[in-house]
C-alpha positions as CSV (number, residue, x, y, z in Angstrom):
1,M,0.0,0.0,-0.1
2,K,1.3,3.2,-1.0
3,K,1.9,6.1,1.6
4,F,-0.2,9.4,0.9
5,Q,2.1,12.3,0.3
6,L,1.3,15.8,-0.2
7,P,2.6,17.5,-3.4
8,K,5.9,19.0,-3.0
9,N,4.9,22.6,-3.3
10,L,1.9,22.1,-0.8
11,R,4.5,20.8,1.9
12,Y,6.8,24.0,1.1
13,A,3.7,25.9,1.6
14,L,3.0,24.4,5.1
15,I,6.6,24.8,6.1
16,F,6.5,28.6,4.9
17,F,3.5,28.9,6.7
18,F,4.4,27.7,10.3
19,V,8.0,29.4,9.8
20,I,6.5,32.8,8.9
21,F,3.7,32.6,11.7
22,F,6.3,31.7,14.4
23,A,8.7,34.5,13.1
24,A,6.1,37.1,13.1
25,L,4.6,35.7,16.4
26,A,8.3,35.9,18.3
27,G,8.5,39.6,17.3
28,Q,8.9,42.0,19.9
29,P,6.4,44.7,20.8
30,F,6.6,48.2,19.8
31,P,4.3,51.2,20.3
32,E,2.7,51.0,16.9
33,G,3.1,47.4,16.3
34,Y,5.9,44.9,16.8
35,F,9.4,44.3,15.3
36,H,9.7,41.0,13.5
37,L,11.8,39.2,11.0
38,A,9.1,37.4,8.9
39,D,9.4,39.6,6.0
40,P,12.4,38.0,4.5
41,L,10.7,34.4,5.0
42,V,7.7,36.0,3.1
43,M,10.1,37.0,0.4
44,M,11.6,33.7,0.2
45,A,7.9,32.2,-0.3
46,A,7.5,34.3,-3.1
47,A,10.7,33.1,-4.7
48,V,10.1,29.4,-4.2
49,L,6.0,29.0,-4.3
50,P,3.7,29.6,-7.2
51,L,2.2,33.1,-6.7
52,P,-1.2,31.6,-5.2
53,L,0.2,29.5,-2.6
54,A,2.8,32.2,-1.7
55,L,0.1,34.9,-1.3
56,I,-2.3,32.7,0.9
57,T,0.7,31.1,3.0
58,S,2.0,34.7,3.7
59,V,-1.0,36.6,4.4
60,I,-2.8,34.2,6.5
61,A,0.2,33.5,8.7
62,C,1.0,37.4,9.0
63,V,-2.7,38.5,9.7
64,A,-3.4,35.7,12.0
65,V,-0.3,37.0,14.1
66,D,-1.4,40.4,13.9
67,C,-5.0,39.3,15.3
68,I,-3.3,37.2,17.9
69,K,-1.4,40.0,19.2
70,G,-4.4,42.5,19.2
71,Y,-3.2,44.7,16.3
72,T,-6.5,43.9,14.6
73,L,-6.8,47.2,12.8
74,L,-3.5,46.9,11.4
75,A,-4.5,43.4,9.9
76,L,-5.7,44.9,6.7
77,T,-2.5,46.9,6.2
78,T,-0.6,43.8,6.8
79,A,-2.5,41.8,4.3
80,I,-1.9,44.6,1.8
81,A,1.7,45.0,2.6
82,K,2.4,41.3,2.3
83,I,0.5,40.9,-1.1
84,L,2.8,44.0,-2.3
85,L,6.0,42.5,-1.3
86,I,5.0,39.3,-2.8
87,L,4.2,40.9,-6.0
88,A,7.2,42.8,-6.1
89,V,9.7,40.0,-5.6
90,K,7.7,38.0,-8.1
91,G,8.1,40.9,-10.5
92,L,11.6,41.7,-9.7
93,L,12.7,37.9,-10.0
94,K,11.4,38.2,-13.8
95,L,13.9,41.1,-14.7
96,P,16.6,39.8,-16.9
97,A,19.3,40.6,-14.4
98,A,17.6,38.7,-11.9
99,Q,18.9,35.5,-13.9
100,K,22.4,36.3,-12.8
101,F,21.4,37.8,-9.4
102,P,18.1,37.0,-8.2
103,D,19.1,37.6,-4.4
104,L,20.2,41.0,-5.2
105,I,17.6,42.0,-7.5
106,A,14.7,40.8,-5.2
107,A,16.3,42.1,-1.9
108,P,15.1,45.8,-2.1
109,A,11.4,44.6,-2.2
110,A,12.0,44.5,1.6
111,L,12.0,48.4,1.7
112,L,8.3,48.3,0.8
113,S,7.6,47.7,4.4
114,I,8.7,51.2,5.3
115,L,6.2,52.9,3.1
116,C,3.4,50.2,3.8
117,N,3.5,50.5,7.7
118,Y,4.0,54.1,7.7
119,L,0.7,54.5,5.6
120,G,-0.8,51.9,7.5
121,C,-0.2,53.4,10.8
122,A,-1.4,56.7,9.5
123,A,-4.4,55.2,8.5
124,V,-5.5,53.3,11.5
125,Y,-4.6,56.5,13.8
126,F,-6.8,58.6,11.3
127,Y,-9.7,56.1,11.6
128,T,-9.5,55.7,15.3
129,A,-8.8,59.4,16.1
130,F,-11.3,60.9,13.4
131,S,-13.7,63.4,14.9
132,G,-15.7,66.3,13.1
133,E,-14.2,68.7,15.4
134,T,-11.4,69.7,13.4
135,S,-10.6,69.8,9.8
136,I,-9.9,66.6,7.8
137,A,-6.5,68.1,6.5
138,K,-5.6,69.0,10.1
139,Q,-6.6,65.2,11.2
140,L,-4.7,63.8,8.3
141,S,-1.8,65.8,9.1
142,T,-1.6,64.6,12.6
143,A,-2.2,61.2,11.5
144,L,1.0,61.4,9.2
145,S,2.9,62.9,12.0
146,Y,1.7,60.2,14.4
147,A,3.0,57.4,11.9
148,T,6.5,59.0,11.8
149,R,7.0,57.1,15.1
150,V,7.3,53.8,13.1
151,L,9.6,54.8,10.6
152,Q,13.0,54.0,12.6
153,K,11.7,50.5,13.7
154,E,10.5,49.8,10.4
155,T,13.6,51.1,8.6
156,V,15.8,48.9,10.8
157,Q,13.5,45.8,10.2
158,A,13.6,46.5,6.3
159,L,17.5,46.6,6.1
160,L,17.6,43.6,8.2
161,G,15.0,42.1,5.9
162,V,17.2,42.8,2.8
163,L,20.3,41.2,4.4
164,L,18.3,38.2,5.9
165,F,16.7,37.4,2.3
166,V,20.1,37.7,0.5
167,L,21.5,35.3,3.2
168,L,18.5,33.0,3.2
169,Y,18.4,33.2,-0.7
170,G,22.0,32.1,-0.8
171,V,21.3,29.1,1.3
172,Y,18.4,28.1,-0.9
173,K,20.4,28.5,-4.0
174,K,23.1,26.2,-2.4
175,M,20.7,23.3,-1.5
176,K,18.9,23.7,-5.0
177,E,22.4,22.8,-6.5
178,R,23.1,20.0,-4.1
179,R,19.9,18.7,-5.1
180,A,20.7,19.2,-8.9
181,K,23.9,17.2,-8.4
182,K,22.5,14.2,-6.5
183,P,22.3,11.3,-8.6
184,T,18.6,10.0,-8.9
185,D,17.3,6.7,-8.0
186,E,17.0,5.7,-11.6
187,E,20.7,6.2,-12.5
């Protein structure tokens, strides 16, 4: 009797889900969210998995952590940010230069989190602090000013994301090369 085995992409998707989930869950609290290193793993999921699996795996894992940690208002922003991150990595990996240096070409996508989290934090603040007592322009200005509090944390997180993605991609590339060199069972 043959043992049931999940398709390879589904196995990888499950592994990525749990690794991304626990990397985000282990993140340290910060006044406007938490500091985590899940983004390079999301980027790796984008590099390794087909688009739909990368999206489903990454978005669900990250949004679940936001909800668990009590950042439910940021969950929508997180979903949008992860979708943009995955699409950016997939798009950058299609560039001709990515054939030679895929890690270096895709790594800057991690910098998207700076803008996404800044705008997300501003939107959440605007939504939660909105009142009819002052003009919308004044409230928007206050929300954008408030969001500047995330810039330092997010910049550090994004730069570490760039470096970790390059490192992880290098490991992935070496593993892929080793697997290609292994003799198959048929030889």
